N, C-alpha and C positions, 0 to 999 in steps of 0.2 A: 311546640309550637311557643316560641315565643310571645308578648303581648304585642312587639310592633307588626308582627306577621298576619298578625287577626287585629288591626289594626286596619292596615291598609285593605285584608281581601269584607270588613264594615266597608271603612272606604271606596271599595269599589262597588259597590253593591247602591249604597245609595246616590256614587257618582251613576250608576246607570237609568236609574228610576229618575234622577230630576231631568239625566236629558231623554228622557221617553217623554216624560210629564214635557215636557218645553220642545219638545219635535210635534207632541200630538197639539199641542195649542198651539204653534203658529202653520201647524197642516190645520188644524181647526180655523185657528177663527181665518186664514186666506179663504177657504172655500164659502168660511160664511159669506164675505166680503165681496167675493165676484159670486152667488148665489141674490145677491143683493144689487147687483154694478149688472147684472144680467136683467134681472126681473125692472126692475125701476130702467132700461133702456126697453126696452120688452115694451111699457108703457105707454114710452114717446115717443114709440114706431108705429103704435098701432093710434096713440094720438094724431096724428100727423097723420093714417091712413089710415083710416080704419075697415077701408076693402084686403088690407095683405092682413086680418086678422088672426088666418087658418096656420098660411106663413110660419108669420111669426110666433106666432104657439109651437109652433112644431122645435124651431129654429130653438124658440128660449127652453124649450121640454129635451130638448137632448143637448146642447151647450149647462145650464145644472147638474143634468147628471153626470157631464163631466166634470162638475167642480165639484160635482158631492166625491168621483168618486178617487178626485186627488185629497180628499180627509183624507180614506178611508187607507187610500197611501198609505197619508199619518198615522196613520193609529200604525195598520201591521208595521210598518216600524221605528213607532214609539215599544209594539211590546216585544222588541228584535232588540235594542238598546242603542239604536246607530244615532 
C-alpha cells in the first residue's frame, strides 16, 4: 500500500467520526430545545387553566418522551456514521 492510500483511509475514518459527532450534536440540541419548549408551553397552559393540570401533564410527558426518542435516534445514526 502506498502513502496516498493510507492517507485516504485515515481521512475517511476521521470524516465519519466528525459526521457522527455533528449528527449527534444536532439531534441532542434539537431534542433539548423541543423538551424546553414543551415544558414552557405546559407551564403556560397550567397557568392559564389550573384545572387542566392532569391532562396537560400527561400530554407533555408523552411529547417529551417523543422528543427524547428523536435524540436517541440521532445517537444511533451517529454511531452508524451517517
